[in-house]
TISE-908870 format. One record per residue (C-alpha): x, y, z; chain; residue in one letter. Coordinates in Angstrom, 3 decimals. Example, Ala and Ser with C-alpha at 12.3 -4.5 7.8 and 13.67 -1.06 7.14 Angstrom:
BEGIN
<rec <12.300 -4.500 7.800> "A" "A">
<rec <13.670 -1.060 7.140> "A" "S">
//
This chain:
BEGIN
<rec <197.862 -1.342 116.024> "A" "X">
<rec <199.638 2.389 115.379> "A" "X">
<rec <203.346 2.715 114.140> "A" "X">
<rec <205.830 4.914 115.669> "A" "X">
<rec <205.357 7.692 113.072> "A" "X">
<rec <201.762 7.766 113.232> "A" "X">
<rec <201.724 8.057 117.000> "A" "X">
<rec <204.354 10.955 116.602> "A" "X">
<rec <201.751 12.258 113.670> "A" "X">
<rec <198.985 12.294 116.156> "A" "X">
<rec <201.210 13.949 118.859> "A" "X">
<rec <201.849 17.100 116.034> "A" "X">
<rec <198.165 17.433 115.498> "A" "X">
<rec <197.271 17.748 118.961> "A" "X">
<rec <199.938 20.435 119.808> "A" "X">
<rec <198.855 21.889 116.789> "A" "X">
<rec <195.330 21.977 117.951> "A" "X">
<rec <196.314 23.114 121.084> "A" "X">
<rec <198.126 26.202 119.971> "A" "X">
<rec <195.902 27.219 117.331> "A" "X">
<rec <195.219 31.056 116.735> "A" "X">
<rec <191.771 32.292 119.348> "A" "X">
<rec <190.284 32.866 115.725> "A" "X">
<rec <190.022 29.197 115.198> "A" "X">
<rec <189.484 27.733 118.375> "A" "X">
<rec <186.377 29.812 118.585> "A" "X">
<rec <185.399 28.595 115.139> "A" "X">
<rec <186.142 24.871 116.449> "A" "X">
<rec <183.977 25.465 119.788> "A" "X">
<rec <181.074 26.799 117.843> "A" "X">
<rec <180.795 24.355 115.280> "A" "X">
<rec <180.777 21.282 118.000> "A" "X">
<rec <177.863 23.258 119.594> "A" "X">
<rec <175.803 24.065 116.258> "A" "X">
<rec <176.461 19.978 115.562> "A" "X">
<rec <175.325 19.003 119.084> "A" "X">
<rec <172.271 21.053 118.771> "A" "X">
<rec <171.406 19.751 115.063> "A" "X">
<rec <168.464 17.261 115.913> "A" "X">
<rec <166.200 20.013 117.565> "A" "X">
<rec <163.101 21.347 116.177> "A" "X">
<rec <163.422 24.941 117.679> "A" "X">
<rec <163.911 27.113 114.191> "A" "X">
<rec <166.240 29.501 116.587> "A" "X">
<rec <169.020 27.345 116.730> "A" "X">
<rec <171.842 27.339 113.862> "A" "X">
<rec <171.034 24.002 112.858> "A" "X">
<rec <172.166 23.624 109.227> "A" "X">
<rec <175.529 26.215 109.246> "A" "X">
<rec <178.554 24.622 107.265> "A" "X">
<rec <181.811 25.938 108.050> "A" "X">
<rec <181.871 28.719 105.527> "A" "X">
<rec <178.243 30.053 106.833> "A" "X">
<rec <179.850 29.882 110.647> "A" "X">
<rec <182.261 32.899 109.581> "A" "X">
<rec <179.212 34.838 108.760> "A" "X">
<rec <177.054 33.750 111.452> "A" "X">
<rec <179.178 34.696 114.541> "A" "X">
<rec <181.491 37.611 115.437> "A" "X">
<rec <185.267 36.614 114.912> "A" "X">
<rec <188.155 37.053 117.088> "A" "X">
<rec <191.087 38.839 115.667> "A" "X">
<rec <194.033 36.347 115.406> "A" "X">
<rec <196.326 38.818 117.220> "A" "X">
<rec <194.135 39.130 120.363> "A" "X">
<rec <194.716 36.638 123.190> "A" "X">
<rec <191.370 35.237 124.998> "A" "X">
<rec <191.612 34.685 128.230> "A" "X">
<rec <189.224 33.263 131.214> "A" "X">
<rec <186.456 32.587 128.676> "A" "X">
<rec <183.594 30.714 130.030> "A" "X">
<rec <180.864 29.542 127.481> "A" "X">
<rec <177.451 29.213 129.373> "A" "X">
<rec <174.586 27.116 127.546> "A" "X">
<rec <171.382 28.299 128.694> "A" "X">
<rec <169.175 25.333 128.787> "A" "X">
<rec <165.806 25.712 127.298> "A" "X">
<rec <166.105 28.526 124.973> "A" "X">
<rec <169.502 27.069 123.653> "A" "X">
<rec <171.658 29.947 123.031> "A" "X">
<rec <174.448 31.496 125.051> "A" "X">
<rec <176.367 34.361 126.185> "A" "X">
<rec <179.938 35.004 126.686> "A" "X">
<rec <181.511 36.121 130.295> "A" "X">
<rec <185.021 37.928 130.146> "A" "X">
<rec <187.319 39.660 131.815> "A" "X">
<rec <187.717 42.477 129.211> "A" "X">
<rec <184.170 43.833 128.016> "A" "X">
<rec <185.908 44.507 124.944> "A" "X">
<rec <185.490 40.724 124.054> "A" "X">
<rec <182.195 40.507 125.062> "A" "X">
<rec <180.565 38.489 122.204> "A" "X">
<rec <176.338 38.173 121.901> "A" "X">
<rec <174.477 35.018 122.037> "A" "X">
<rec <174.297 32.351 118.465> "A" "X">
<rec <172.727 34.460 116.029> "A" "X">
<rec <169.021 32.590 114.906> "A" "X">
<rec <169.112 31.008 111.463> "A" "X">
<rec <165.848 30.308 110.328> "A" "X">
<rec <165.270 33.443 108.194> "A" "X">
<rec <168.477 33.138 106.891> "A" "X">
<rec <167.838 29.362 105.606> "A" "X">
<rec <164.658 30.893 103.992> "A" "X">
<rec <166.400 33.343 101.876> "A" "X">
<rec <168.591 30.638 101.017> "A" "X">
<rec <165.552 28.204 100.068> "A" "X">
<rec <163.583 31.855 98.117> "A" "X">
<rec <163.016 31.399 94.530> "A" "X">
<rec <165.933 32.624 92.283> "A" "X">
<rec <164.918 34.745 89.337> "A" "X">
<rec <164.613 33.586 86.048> "A" "X">
<rec <164.375 35.945 83.266> "A" "X">
<rec <161.620 35.252 80.373> "A" "X">
<rec <163.584 37.012 77.084> "A" "X">
<rec <161.772 38.240 74.277> "A" "X">
<rec <162.302 35.847 71.125> "A" "X">
<rec <162.126 39.318 68.567> "A" "X">
<rec <163.892 42.643 68.896> "A" "X">
<rec <161.601 45.256 70.248> "A" "X">
<rec <162.005 48.725 68.705> "A" "X">
<rec <160.135 50.166 71.325> "A" "X">
<rec <162.557 48.851 73.793> "A" "X">
<rec <163.893 51.700 76.374> "A" "X">
<rec <167.515 51.494 76.552> "A" "X">
<rec <167.724 50.966 80.475> "A" "X">
<rec <165.950 47.497 79.767> "A" "X">
<rec <167.559 44.091 78.422> "A" "X">
<rec <165.687 41.352 76.626> "A" "X">
<rec <163.092 40.787 79.499> "A" "X">
<rec <161.153 43.487 77.620> "A" "X">
<rec <158.339 42.358 75.466> "A" "X">
<rec <156.746 45.523 74.635> "A" "X">
<rec <152.962 45.945 74.847> "A" "X">
<rec <151.424 42.792 75.746> "A" "X">
<rec <148.475 41.724 77.714> "A" "X">
<rec <148.260 40.604 81.235> "A" "X">
<rec <147.111 37.265 79.715> "A" "X">
<rec <149.815 36.755 77.352> "A" "X">
<rec <152.114 37.791 79.989> "A" "X">
<rec <150.745 35.246 82.518> "A" "X">
<rec <150.823 32.340 80.089> "A" "X">
<rec <154.639 33.281 79.127> "A" "X">
<rec <155.276 32.497 82.914> "A" "X">
<rec <153.171 30.277 84.268> "A" "X">
<rec <154.915 27.097 85.294> "A" "X">
<rec <158.095 28.534 86.316> "A" "X">
<rec <158.527 30.093 89.803> "A" "X">
<rec <160.540 32.997 89.830> "A" "X">
<rec <160.214 33.972 86.059> "A" "X">
<rec <159.701 37.240 85.176> "A" "X">
<rec <159.616 39.847 82.237> "A" "X">
<rec <158.642 43.635 81.754> "A" "X">
<rec <155.643 44.722 79.261> "A" "X">
<rec <154.064 47.894 78.219> "A" "X">
<rec <150.841 48.869 79.989> "A" "X">
<rec <148.009 48.517 77.320> "A" "X">
<rec <146.142 50.450 79.902> "A" "X">
<rec <148.357 53.549 79.908> "A" "X">
<rec <150.787 53.415 77.219> "A" "X">
<rec <154.315 54.593 77.944> "A" "X">
<rec <154.308 53.041 81.361> "A" "X">
<rec <155.664 49.582 82.039> "A" "X">
<rec <154.773 46.595 84.066> "A" "X">
<rec <157.000 43.973 85.604> "A" "X">
<rec <155.289 40.714 85.945> "A" "X">
<rec <156.570 38.382 88.541> "A" "X">
<rec <155.877 34.778 89.068> "A" "X">
<rec <155.429 33.937 92.734> "A" "X">
<rec <153.128 31.425 94.938> "A" "X">
<rec <151.524 29.672 91.594> "A" "X">
<rec <150.324 33.352 90.327> "A" "X">
<rec <151.147 36.270 88.302> "A" "X">
<rec <151.823 39.254 90.122> "A" "X">
<rec <151.984 42.609 88.237> "A" "X">
<rec <154.001 45.961 89.452> "A" "X">
<rec <154.300 49.439 88.323> "A" "X">
<rec <157.764 49.680 87.444> "A" "X">
<rec <159.590 53.110 87.470> "A" "X">
<rec <163.506 54.083 86.327> "A" "X">
<rec <165.044 57.098 87.761> "A" "X">
<rec <168.624 56.170 87.161> "A" "X">
<rec <167.788 53.188 88.996> "A" "X">
<rec <165.074 50.661 89.164> "A" "X">
<rec <161.900 50.603 91.547> "A" "X">
<rec <158.690 49.517 92.272> "A" "X">
<rec <158.463 50.982 96.010> "A" "X">
<rec <160.942 52.621 98.646> "A" "X">
<rec <163.766 50.368 97.337> "A" "X">
<rec <166.315 51.402 94.592> "A" "X">
<rec <168.231 48.998 92.639> "A" "X">
<rec <171.135 49.142 89.673> "A" "X">
<rec <169.310 46.391 87.497> "A" "X">
<rec <165.767 44.695 87.299> "A" "X">
<rec <167.362 41.205 88.161> "A" "X">
<rec <168.239 42.966 91.661> "A" "X">
<rec <164.725 44.279 92.269> "A" "X">
<rec <163.325 40.763 91.306> "A" "X">
<rec <165.921 38.728 93.464> "A" "X">
<rec <164.944 41.021 96.686> "A" "X">
<rec <161.056 40.898 95.665> "A" "X">
<rec <161.522 37.210 95.531> "A" "X">
<rec <163.332 37.259 99.196> "A" "X">
<rec <160.855 39.537 100.696> "A" "X">
<rec <157.911 37.813 99.010> "A" "X">
<rec <159.180 34.078 100.040> "A" "X">
<rec <160.218 34.945 103.633> "A" "X">
<rec <157.090 37.151 104.617> "A" "X">
<rec <155.167 33.896 103.095> "A" "X">
<rec <156.565 31.332 104.951> "A" "X">
<rec <157.441 32.960 108.155> "A" "X">
<rec <154.365 35.737 108.513> "A" "X">
<rec <154.098 34.577 112.429> "A" "X">
<rec <157.480 34.310 113.359> "A" "X">
<rec <158.163 37.855 111.891> "A" "X">
<rec <155.323 39.070 114.084> "A" "X">
<rec <156.692 37.219 117.188> "A" "X">
<rec <160.272 38.041 116.737> "A" "X">
<rec <161.080 40.789 119.004> "A" "X">
<rec <159.028 38.762 121.884> "A" "X">
<rec <162.409 37.722 123.252> "A" "X">
<rec <164.940 40.154 122.378> "A" "X">
<rec <168.921 39.084 123.171> "A" "X">
<rec <169.063 43.018 123.676> "A" "X">
<rec <167.405 42.420 126.772> "A" "X">
<rec <169.378 38.948 127.751> "A" "X">
<rec <170.863 39.051 131.555> "A" "X">
<rec <174.657 40.511 130.809> "A" "X">
<rec <174.294 41.323 126.936> "A" "X">
<rec <173.052 45.074 127.841> "A" "X">
<rec <175.123 45.735 130.813> "A" "X">
<rec <178.028 44.155 129.387> "A" "X">
<rec <177.725 46.231 126.169> "A" "X">
<rec <177.437 49.349 128.442> "A" "X">
<rec <180.327 48.160 130.434> "A" "X">
<rec <182.483 48.000 127.132> "A" "X">
<rec <180.804 51.525 125.946> "A" "X">
<rec <182.332 52.804 129.607> "A" "X">
<rec <185.486 51.218 129.130> "A" "X">
<rec <186.337 52.586 125.892> "A" "X">
<rec <185.209 56.071 126.755> "A" "X">
<rec <186.838 56.091 130.064> "A" "X">
<rec <190.479 54.642 128.857> "A" "X">
<rec <193.042 57.246 129.365> "A" "X">
<rec <191.188 58.926 132.090> "A" "X">
<rec <192.426 58.663 135.580> "A" "X">
<rec <188.701 59.921 136.991> "A" "X">
<rec <185.667 60.403 134.654> "A" "X">
<rec <183.613 63.293 135.299> "A" "X">
<rec <180.514 62.556 137.526> "A" "X">
<rec <177.052 64.211 138.504> "A" "X">
<rec <174.036 63.541 140.074> "A" "X">
<rec <170.748 65.398 139.999> "A" "X">
<rec <169.356 66.066 144.167> "A" "X">
<rec <166.729 67.972 145.331> "A" "X">
<rec <167.561 70.909 147.427> "A" "X">
<rec <165.305 72.560 149.966> "A" "X">
<rec <167.424 75.612 150.868> "A" "X">
<rec <165.780 78.001 149.002> "A" "X">
<rec <162.674 80.034 150.464> "A" "X">
<rec <160.597 80.780 147.562> "A" "X">
<rec <157.769 79.299 145.751> "A" "X">
<rec <160.757 77.442 143.804> "A" "X">
<rec <161.440 75.076 146.564> "A" "X">
<rec <161.445 71.597 144.934> "A" "X">
<rec <164.083 72.117 142.438> "A" "X">
<rec <166.667 70.402 140.599> "A" "X">
<rec <170.319 70.957 141.123> "A" "X">
<rec <173.514 69.224 139.878> "A" "X">
<rec <176.539 68.998 142.046> "A" "X">
<rec <179.559 66.816 141.244> "A" "X">
<rec <179.654 64.065 143.241> "A" "X">
<rec <181.679 60.366 142.595> "A" "X">
<rec <179.257 58.261 143.292> "A" "X">
<rec <177.245 57.890 139.870> "A" "X">
<rec <178.923 57.993 135.998> "A" "X">
<rec <176.855 60.727 134.278> "A" "X">
<rec <174.517 58.817 131.619> "A" "X">
<rec <172.555 61.004 129.506> "A" "X">
<rec <169.622 59.247 127.740> "A" "X">
<rec <169.820 59.331 123.908> "A" "X">
<rec <167.822 57.759 121.173> "A" "X">
<rec <169.260 56.154 118.583> "A" "X">
<rec <169.884 57.838 115.042> "A" "X">
<rec <168.591 55.356 112.810> "A" "X">
<rec <169.454 55.352 109.196> "A" "X">
<rec <168.080 52.902 106.477> "A" "X">
<rec <171.477 50.495 105.728> "A" "X">
<rec <172.010 48.352 103.061> "A" "X">
<rec <174.704 45.430 104.524> "A" "X">
<rec <177.392 43.981 102.606> "A" "X">
<rec <176.853 40.082 103.432> "A" "X">
<rec <174.898 38.461 105.850> "A" "X">
<rec <173.826 40.840 109.126> "A" "X">
<rec <171.981 39.802 111.834> "A" "X">
<rec <169.817 42.113 114.068> "A" "X">
<rec <171.482 43.193 117.354> "A" "X">
<rec <168.244 43.361 118.927> "A" "X">
<rec <166.152 39.884 118.247> "A" "X">
<rec <169.315 38.450 116.901> "A" "X">
<rec <167.340 37.355 113.587> "A" "X">
<rec <168.901 37.504 110.097> "A" "X">
<rec <168.309 40.885 108.409> "A" "X">
<rec <166.929 39.568 104.811> "A" "X">
<rec <167.050 40.927 101.366> "A" "X">
<rec <168.991 42.372 98.968> "A" "X">
<rec <169.631 45.900 99.811> "A" "X">
<rec <167.929 48.409 102.472> "A" "X">
<rec <167.524 45.337 104.975> "A" "X">
<rec <167.461 47.328 107.904> "A" "X">
<rec <168.958 50.302 109.739> "A" "X">
<rec <172.161 51.104 111.360> "A" "X">
<rec <172.420 53.985 114.158> "A" "X">
<rec <174.848 56.171 112.581> "A" "X">
<rec <176.328 57.585 116.143> "A" "X">
<rec <176.701 54.298 117.721> "A" "X">
<rec <177.045 51.746 114.809> "A" "X">
<rec <174.103 49.274 116.238> "A" "X">
<rec <171.974 47.397 113.651> "A" "X">
<rec <168.580 46.468 114.003> "A" "X">
<rec <165.384 45.773 111.778> "A" "X">
<rec <163.415 48.455 111.033> "A" "X">
<rec <160.575 46.758 113.159> "A" "X">
<rec <163.234 46.496 115.870> "A" "X">
<rec <164.380 50.029 115.946> "A" "X">
<rec <160.958 51.116 117.711> "A" "X">
<rec <161.687 48.542 120.550> "A" "X">
<rec <165.404 49.775 121.414> "A" "X">
<rec <165.868 51.587 124.370> "A" "X">
<rec <166.970 55.202 124.328> "A" "X">
<rec <170.549 54.164 125.368> "A" "X">
<rec <172.380 55.271 122.354> "A" "X">
<rec <176.510 55.544 123.158> "A" "X">
<rec <178.091 57.564 120.473> "A" "X">
<rec <181.524 55.958 119.348> "A" "X">
<rec <183.931 58.675 118.778> "A" "X">
<rec <184.908 57.275 115.284> "A" "X">
<rec <181.673 58.250 114.114> "A" "X">
<rec <181.188 61.687 115.736> "A" "X">
<rec <183.128 63.466 112.200> "A" "X">
<rec <183.038 67.134 113.913> "A" "X">
<rec <182.258 68.983 117.180> "A" "X">
<rec <180.277 72.127 115.994> "A" "X">
<rec <176.779 71.312 114.301> "A" "X">
<rec <177.038 68.058 115.995> "A" "X">
<rec <173.963 67.483 118.421> "A" "X">
<rec <174.571 68.446 121.768> "A" "X">
<rec <173.798 65.069 123.645> "A" "X">
<rec <175.621 63.139 120.956> "A" "X">
<rec <178.643 65.043 121.837> "A" "X">
<rec <178.628 64.560 125.482> "A" "X">
<rec <178.098 60.850 125.421> "A" "X">
<rec <180.765 60.143 122.956> "A" "X">
<rec <183.127 62.401 124.909> "A" "X">
<rec <182.114 61.164 128.338> "A" "X">
<rec <181.507 64.565 129.656> "A" "X">
<rec <178.715 66.717 131.273> "A" "X">
<rec <178.503 69.526 129.083> "A" "X">
<rec <180.325 70.042 125.657> "A" "X">
<rec <184.137 70.771 125.456> "A" "X">
<rec <183.549 74.120 123.539> "A" "X">
<rec <181.383 75.646 126.432> "A" "X">
<rec <183.604 74.199 129.282> "A" "X">
<rec <187.054 75.485 127.276> "A" "X">
<rec <186.007 78.677 125.918> "A" "X">
<rec <184.502 79.934 129.521> "A" "X">
<rec <187.383 78.599 131.266> "A" "X">
<rec <189.543 81.326 128.819> "A" "X">
<rec <187.091 83.889 128.924> "A" "X">
<rec <186.948 84.041 132.697> "A" "X">
<rec <191.041 83.666 132.753> "A" "X">
<rec <191.485 87.091 130.853> "A" "X">
<rec <188.443 88.515 129.482> "A" "X">
<rec <185.641 89.539 132.023> "A" "X">
<rec <186.547 92.861 131.953> "A" "X">
<rec <186.765 93.028 128.339> "A" "X">
<rec <184.167 96.314 127.261> "A" "X">
<rec <181.536 94.802 125.219> "A" "X">
<rec <182.272 91.214 125.871> "A" "X">
<rec <180.148 88.852 124.173> "A" "X">
<rec <178.397 91.993 122.090> "A" "X">
<rec <181.729 92.993 120.229> "A" "X">
<rec <182.589 90.511 117.608> "A" "X">
<rec <186.139 89.340 117.116> "A" "X">
<rec <187.369 88.485 113.194> "A" "X">
<rec <185.507 86.256 111.731> "A" "X">
<rec <188.268 84.224 110.148> "A" "X">
<rec <189.936 83.967 113.580> "A" "X">
<rec <186.656 82.430 114.679> "A" "X">
<rec <186.073 80.280 111.899> "A" "X">
<rec <190.078 79.054 112.914> "A" "X">
<rec <188.626 78.452 116.380> "A" "X">
<rec <185.843 76.102 114.791> "A" "X">
<rec <188.274 74.019 112.798> "A" "X">
<rec <190.697 73.741 115.671> "A" "X">
<rec <187.711 72.035 117.731> "A" "X">
<rec <186.189 69.912 115.193> "A" "X">
<rec <189.707 68.786 114.210> "A" "X">
<rec <191.839 68.779 117.610> "A" "X">
<rec <188.839 68.220 120.095> "A" "X">
<rec <189.718 68.907 123.615> "A" "X">
<rec <193.556 69.456 122.767> "A" "X">
<rec <191.992 72.667 120.246> "A" "X">
<rec <194.852 75.596 121.169> "A" "X">
<rec <192.919 78.643 122.075> "A" "X">
<rec <195.268 80.192 124.602> "A" "X">
<rec <196.153 84.009 124.456> "A" "X">
<rec <199.229 83.240 122.570> "A" "X">
<rec <197.263 81.669 119.828> "A" "X">
<rec <194.124 84.138 120.329> "A" "X">
<rec <195.169 87.543 121.934> "A" "X">
<rec <191.592 88.867 121.048> "A" "X">
<rec <189.262 87.483 123.831> "A" "X">
<rec <186.326 88.348 121.133> "A" "X">
<rec <187.405 85.690 119.065> "A" "X">
<rec <186.807 82.983 121.945> "A" "X">
<rec <183.386 85.025 122.620> "A" "X">
<rec <182.720 84.528 119.140> "A" "X">
<rec <183.525 80.715 118.819> "A" "X">
<rec <181.362 80.161 121.930> "A" "X">
<rec <178.058 81.981 120.317> "A" "X">
<rec <178.922 80.478 117.034> "A" "X">
<rec <178.916 76.765 118.573> "A" "X">
<rec <175.788 77.452 120.476> "A" "X">
<rec <174.021 78.889 117.599> "A" "X">
<rec <174.743 76.278 115.163> "A" "X">
<rec <173.657 73.421 117.174> "A" "X">
<rec <171.271 71.290 115.262> "A" "X">
<rec <168.678 71.546 118.162> "A" "X">
<rec <169.089 74.669 120.221> "A" "X">
<rec <169.832 74.675 123.935> "A" "X">
<rec <166.372 76.087 124.375> "A" "X">
<rec <164.865 72.919 122.634> "A" "X">
<rec <162.514 73.329 119.601> "A" "X">
<rec <159.852 71.618 121.439> "A" "X">
<rec <159.774 73.642 124.418> "A" "X">
<rec <160.375 77.013 122.349> "A" "X">
<rec <156.595 78.276 122.534> "A" "X">
<rec <156.542 77.214 126.677> "A" "X">
<rec <159.469 79.696 127.183> "A" "X">
<rec <157.803 82.255 125.027> "A" "X">
<rec <154.381 82.040 126.754> "A" "X">
<rec <156.137 81.897 129.957> "A" "X">
<rec <158.030 85.257 129.210> "A" "X">
<rec <154.423 87.009 128.621> "A" "X">
<rec <152.908 86.232 131.945> "A" "X">
<rec <152.157 89.635 133.368> "A" "X">
<rec <153.146 88.266 137.074> "A" "X">
<rec <156.485 88.518 138.127> "A" "X">
<rec <156.676 85.762 140.364> "A" "X">
<rec <154.216 83.436 137.734> "A" "X">
<rec <157.288 84.415 135.132> "A" "X">
<rec <159.556 82.587 137.051> "A" "X">
<rec <157.494 79.345 138.255> "A" "X">
<rec <156.985 78.786 134.244> "A" "X">
<rec <160.694 79.021 133.361> "A" "X">
<rec <161.867 77.107 135.901> "A" "X">
<rec <158.885 74.087 135.305> "A" "X">
<rec <159.949 74.675 131.411> "A" "X">
<rec <163.881 74.443 132.898> "A" "X">
<rec <162.889 70.908 134.040> "A" "X">
<rec <161.761 69.877 131.095> "A" "X">
<rec <165.042 70.095 128.784> "A" "X">
<rec <167.209 67.171 128.199> "A" "X">
<rec <169.294 66.619 130.792> "A" "X">
<rec <172.491 67.674 128.489> "A" "X">
<rec <170.776 70.843 127.753> "A" "X">
<rec <170.156 71.269 131.031> "A" "X">
<rec <173.382 71.469 132.535> "A" "X">
<rec <174.874 73.625 129.742> "A" "X">
<rec <172.479 76.073 130.239> "A" "X">
<rec <173.042 76.078 134.135> "A" "X">
<rec <176.449 76.149 133.486> "A" "X">
<rec <176.533 79.124 130.771> "A" "X">
<rec <173.633 81.499 133.002> "A" "X">
<rec <176.335 81.130 136.184> "A" "X">
<rec <178.980 81.960 133.949> "A" "X">
<rec <176.872 85.093 132.499> "A" "X">
<rec <175.795 85.700 135.877> "A" "X">
<rec <179.579 86.741 136.317> "A" "X">
<rec <179.739 88.493 133.696> "A" "X">
<rec <177.095 91.208 134.943> "A" "X">
<rec <178.925 91.318 138.418> "A" "X">
<rec <181.657 93.123 136.140> "A" "X">
<rec <179.426 95.357 134.167> "A" "X">
<rec <180.630 98.587 135.312> "A" "X">
<rec <184.259 97.385 133.658> "A" "X">
<rec <182.770 95.175 130.608> "A" "X">
<rec <179.325 97.572 130.535> "A" "X">
<rec <177.190 94.037 129.937> "A" "X">
<rec <174.404 94.015 131.918> "A" "X">
<rec <171.758 91.187 132.081> "A" "X">
<rec <169.517 92.766 129.669> "A" "X">
<rec <172.581 93.471 127.323> "A" "X">
<rec <173.490 89.727 127.450> "A" "X">
<rec <169.976 88.550 127.003> "A" "X">
<rec <169.930 90.318 123.698> "A" "X">
<rec <172.927 88.815 122.655> "A" "X">
<rec <172.148 85.284 123.875> "A" "X">
<rec <168.042 85.312 122.957> "A" "X">
<rec <168.311 84.034 119.662> "A" "X">
<rec <171.454 82.147 120.190> "A" "X">
<rec <170.020 80.019 122.803> "A" "X">
<rec <166.278 79.882 121.444> "A" "X">
<rec <165.103 79.281 117.386> "A" "X">
<rec <161.548 78.965 116.709> "A" "X">
<rec <160.972 75.662 115.249> "A" "X">
<rec <159.365 77.077 111.880> "A" "X">
<rec <162.378 79.133 110.401> "A" "X">
<rec <160.271 82.162 110.081> "A" "X">
<rec <161.900 85.587 109.867> "A" "X">
<rec <158.399 87.330 110.929> "A" "X">
<rec <158.320 85.093 113.927> "A" "X">
<rec <161.952 85.390 115.105> "A" "X">
<rec <160.813 89.241 114.966> "A" "X">
<rec <157.864 89.526 116.707> "A" "X">
<rec <159.466 86.803 119.734> "A" "X">
<rec <162.403 89.165 120.151> "A" "X">
<rec <161.476 90.725 123.274> "A" "X">
<rec <160.231 87.365 124.938> "A" "X">
<rec <163.868 85.810 123.985> "A" "X">
<rec <165.362 88.441 125.809> "A" "X">
<rec <163.528 88.517 128.667> "A" "X">
<rec <163.797 84.923 129.294> "A" "X">
<rec <167.762 85.086 129.058> "A" "X">
<rec <167.548 87.999 131.336> "A" "X">
<rec <165.514 86.718 133.979> "A" "X">
<rec <167.522 83.048 133.765> "A" "X">
<rec <170.775 85.244 134.414> "A" "X">
<rec <169.115 87.359 137.316> "A" "X">
<rec <167.727 84.523 139.010> "A" "X">
<rec <170.097 81.563 138.555> "A" "X">
<rec <170.325 80.760 141.871> "A" "X">
<rec <166.775 80.206 141.951> "A" "X">
<rec <165.647 79.004 138.526> "A" "X">
<rec <168.551 76.286 138.528> "A" "X">
//
């Protein structure tokens, strides 16, 4: 029979359990779920995860956050679950699949076979694992019977070159070993030979034991699971629209009112119905993850010591290299990863800021139309380069809070110069590299009607953000030409200025650029003059 003190202790423990921080409650709930699935034969379940590993397997909560309205739904059959929350910021993906993680833990450990004598010919970047010039057969004798054992020898066939001999799968594998400040046998580069061998053993073991599993691991991605993608998008929209009263919205629609060969055309009109979502591919780059990481596409462990997968440098999505080829073009850039405004990809910038056009274009055109439309030589006359650079830095630093008013820059040519600099510095021009030749060929057509038709068809192939930016800019430039008596800027003059700014050949060849200048000028001139028909 329990004593009164024991009962008080139980009550206290119960109270403590009820008031645990969300992080602890979440961990305990996960432990129960994992424990309940330990007898399954499905490798997708996290079957043998101890408390320490658990913190690596799941996304943990910040202890200071309140977690409300949590509904954990176990999906029978697949033995995974998803979370539904009122706040998309708190969304947690399904349980990560641990099979490949378990295999990495089982992989053979490297065992260095040291040379009993000091080798005078030993390079300074190798240790006692260097055995000098020995034969393959002798290296095999030294390594036999010890899985994961390795040594380095100088090649007898090619003196001066070095070979890594590694024991795996009851045979000795030989690899040509290189050093250029780091050790490597393939694409990956390592600080030490020991790290190289560790990574090689993990890769060899996993790819040997789980070849069929790896081949099929992308067939049922969590990225496609009901609720996962939609909640992820909701999270992004919630984050990007935070602090906005009404986000900008656009939709594409057909306009049948034009009585010309260009009857079916695409027009952009403001509408409150739909959110503006521009499609954007992910900007994946090879990445080394510190600590265990799981692929956010297939939910499998990313194995290896370094360069285990790729990360999108714009939104931070982490996936296997092979999975990156299957991820949809739905990158939603994170403002924290966008370091600057100038020289940033156009689609990346507008998606990160949740706008239809780059802020630089909108703000500069607004300022020019407010106080500079009658300025003689607008866009042709240059402003002071130091002041233009100041405007660039202001946009990079302050974004849409940059001050480009008359009190800051009285000369409107500085603002015009900053706009041209932004468009000129885009990594992919407004008229993209892959469509450059189509626009040039369109301008070469002898028939005026055919020229317009060809330019129109080329415009429709532009990425949506590029199309909308060009449409907005051409409408502005047409208004500039309507005041040509004052500013002396005709559509032809603006074509000369903006041709090389909006269009650049894929090959940075001065001769090609020089030969195409006439066509570049004509394309821009025609887009200004026929803006109401082409867009």
